[in-house]
C-alpha positions as CSV (number, residue, x, y, z in Angstrom):
1,M,9.1,7.6,68.0
2,D,7.5,9.5,70.9
3,S,9.4,11.8,73.1
4,K,8.9,11.6,76.9
5,I,10.1,14.1,79.5
6,I,10.4,12.4,82.9
7,I,10.7,14.6,86.0
8,D,11.6,13.9,89.6
9,S,10.7,16.0,92.7
10,T,13.4,18.5,92.0
11,A,11.5,19.6,88.9
12,F,8.5,20.4,91.1
13,Y,10.5,22.3,93.6
14,A,12.0,24.4,90.7
15,G,8.4,25.0,89.5
16,L,9.0,23.6,86.0
17,P,5.7,21.8,85.4
18,F,3.7,24.7,86.7
19,R,5.0,27.3,84.2
20,S,5.2,25.1,81.1
21,L,2.7,23.6,78.7
22,E,4.8,20.5,78.1
23,R,3.6,17.0,79.0
24,Y,5.6,15.5,81.8
25,Y,5.8,12.0,83.3
26,T,6.6,11.0,86.8
27,T,6.0,8.0,89.1
28,P,3.7,7.2,91.9
29,Q,6.7,7.3,94.3
30,I,7.5,10.9,93.4
31,N,3.8,11.8,93.6
32,D,3.6,10.2,97.1
33,E,6.7,12.3,98.2
34,L,5.1,15.5,96.9
35,Q,1.6,14.8,98.3
36,K,3.1,15.2,101.8
37,I,3.6,18.9,101.0
38,P,0.2,20.7,101.0
39,F,1.5,23.3,98.4
40,F,1.8,20.6,95.7
41,S,-1.4,18.6,96.3
42,T,-3.9,20.8,94.3
43,R,-1.3,21.9,91.8
44,I,-0.5,18.3,90.9
45,E,-4.2,17.5,90.6
46,T,-4.5,20.5,88.1
47,L,-1.6,19.2,86.1
48,I,-3.1,15.7,85.9
49,N,-6.6,17.1,84.9
50,S,-5.1,19.3,82.2
51,N,-3.2,16.3,80.8
52,R,0.2,18.0,81.4
53,L,1.3,15.3,83.9
54,Q,0.9,11.6,83.7
55,I,1.8,9.4,86.7
56,V,3.1,6.0,85.4
57,E,4.2,3.0,87.5
58,P,7.3,1.5,86.0
59,S,7.3,-2.2,85.4
60,S,8.7,-4.6,88.0
61,K,11.2,-5.8,85.3
62,A,12.5,-2.3,84.8
63,V,12.8,-1.7,88.6
64,E,14.7,-4.9,88.9
65,H,17.0,-4.0,86.0
66,I,17.8,-0.5,87.5
67,M,18.3,-2.0,91.0
68,K,20.7,-4.6,89.7
69,N,22.7,-2.3,87.4
70,S,22.8,0.6,89.8
71,L,24.3,-1.2,92.7
72,N,27.8,-1.2,91.2
73,I,27.5,2.5,90.5
74,E,25.7,4.0,93.5
75,N,25.3,2.6,97.0
76,K,21.7,1.6,97.6
77,K,21.4,4.3,100.2
78,S,22.3,6.9,97.6
79,L,19.3,6.1,95.5
80,S,15.9,6.2,97.1
81,D,13.0,4.0,95.8
82,A,11.6,7.1,94.2
83,D,15.0,7.8,92.4
84,M,15.0,4.2,91.1
85,S,11.4,4.5,90.0
86,I,12.4,7.5,87.8
87,L,15.2,5.6,86.2
88,A,13.0,2.5,85.8
89,L,10.3,4.5,84.0
90,A,13.0,5.9,81.6
91,Y,14.1,2.3,81.0
92,D,10.5,1.2,80.2
93,F,10.0,4.1,77.7
94,I,13.4,3.4,76.1
95,A,12.4,-0.3,75.7
96,A,9.2,0.9,74.0
97,N,11.4,2.9,71.5
98,D,10.5,6.3,72.9
99,S,13.1,9.0,73.2
100,V,13.5,10.0,76.9
101,M,14.9,12.9,78.8
102,V,15.1,12.8,82.6
103,L,15.1,16.2,84.2
104,T,16.7,16.1,87.6
105,D,19.3,17.8,89.8
106,D,19.9,14.7,91.8
107,Y,23.5,13.7,91.3
108,A,22.9,10.0,92.1
109,I,20.2,9.8,89.4
110,Q,22.5,11.6,86.9
111,N,25.4,9.3,87.7
112,V,23.4,6.1,87.1
113,A,21.6,7.6,84.1
114,R,25.0,8.5,82.5
115,K,26.3,5.0,83.1
116,L,23.1,3.3,81.7
117,D,22.9,5.7,78.7
118,I,19.7,7.4,79.8
119,S,19.6,11.0,78.6
120,Y,19.2,13.6,81.4
121,N,19.4,17.3,81.9
122,P,19.9,19.2,85.1
123,L,17.4,21.9,86.0
124,V,19.0,24.5,88.3
125,Y,22.5,23.3,89.0
126,S,25.2,22.5,86.4
127,G,24.9,18.7,86.8
128,I,27.6,16.1,87.4
129,K,31.0,16.6,85.9
130,Y,32.2,13.0,86.4
131,S,30.6,9.6,86.6
132,G,32.0,6.5,88.2
133,Q,31.5,4.1,91.0
134,W,31.3,5.1,94.7
135,I,33.8,3.0,96.7
136,N,34.7,2.8,100.4
137,F,38.4,3.0,101.2
138,C,40.7,3.3,104.2
139,S,42.7,6.5,104.4
140,G,45.1,4.7,106.7
141,C,46.2,1.7,104.6
142,N,44.5,2.6,101.3
143,R,42.6,-0.7,101.2
144,I,39.4,-0.6,99.2
145,S,36.4,-2.2,100.9
146,K,33.6,-3.9,99.0
147,S,31.5,-4.2,102.2
148,T,29.4,-1.7,103.9
149,D,31.5,-1.8,107.0
150,K,32.3,1.4,108.8
151,V,35.9,0.5,109.8
152,C,38.7,-1.1,107.9
153,I,39.1,-4.8,108.7
154,N,42.8,-4.5,107.9
155,C,43.8,-1.6,110.2
156,G,40.7,-0.5,112.1
157,N,40.6,3.1,110.7
158,P,37.2,4.6,109.7
159,L,36.3,4.0,106.0
160,K,35.7,7.0,103.7
161,R,33.8,7.2,100.5
162,K,35.0,8.5,97.2
163,L,34.0,8.5,93.5
164,Q,36.2,6.3,91.5
165,R,36.0,8.2,88.2
166,R,35.7,6.5,84.9
167,H,36.7,8.1,81.6
168,P,34.0,8.3,79.0
């Protein structure tokens, strides 16, 4: 069983792959985000040329699986396409019987990873304390809304968002 360390953009911002000799994996979506910042362009090229970074496109099946299974955990707007690509790559590696560790400080990624039994570690911050499902609710009448409406259809008050915690 091979061990894979998957990193998102927060790992690059923290400088992790630049000061380590580990081999890391990321996705084209993360690379595209980082290429917009001139500081990272040549450094990422150096990591790729030294075989310390591999950019791997997750399968469409894995992306579909993550999208389908994350919608009841995080709102789509909480997870970017790049976030979903990281989780999908982890899913692909797990399906190939590799052990996987996702390094990220992104709470939405951590929440979905915890729910889907994908191992993760935070980099700089302490990581999430609770996992659960984000829900919209009305602070006026306490109605829970399954829709993405901005106001309660029952009483007209603005909807708020909260994490409905689940116990492990």
